[in-house]
Phi, psi and omega in degrees: 000126177271140179244138187209138173241153180207121172281142175291162177296318178297321176298314176302321177293315178302315178301316181295318181293315181299318181292318180295321180298314179297316179293323179289324174299316177301314179300314181300312182298311181296319178299323183290318180300313180289325186258331187072012183241121177294321184293312178294319179297319180294320177298316177297313183295318177298313182295320182286333181293313182298311185285324182282331179293320176295314179301316178297318178299313182295318181296315181297315180292327176295313177296330178290338177279345180273125183278357186293123172056038174274149179229154176136227184288140178287160184298333179274000179091001180240149181272000000 
């Protein structure tokens, strides 16, 4: 029996957005600590959010195509 899970595109997008919010808050805080500038920290956080959200989405979709060690719904739709 082959077992396979697959996230929908909207789910992958939602995961990417929620992760980027978390990561961007972290980037903003660290940038502010290092620079002392809210404006510079915000600019860094916004730039990194845009690029890393796209990279995460592409990474997630690539991994969903890899059949290695997946668990969940069987290929026939039955568990």
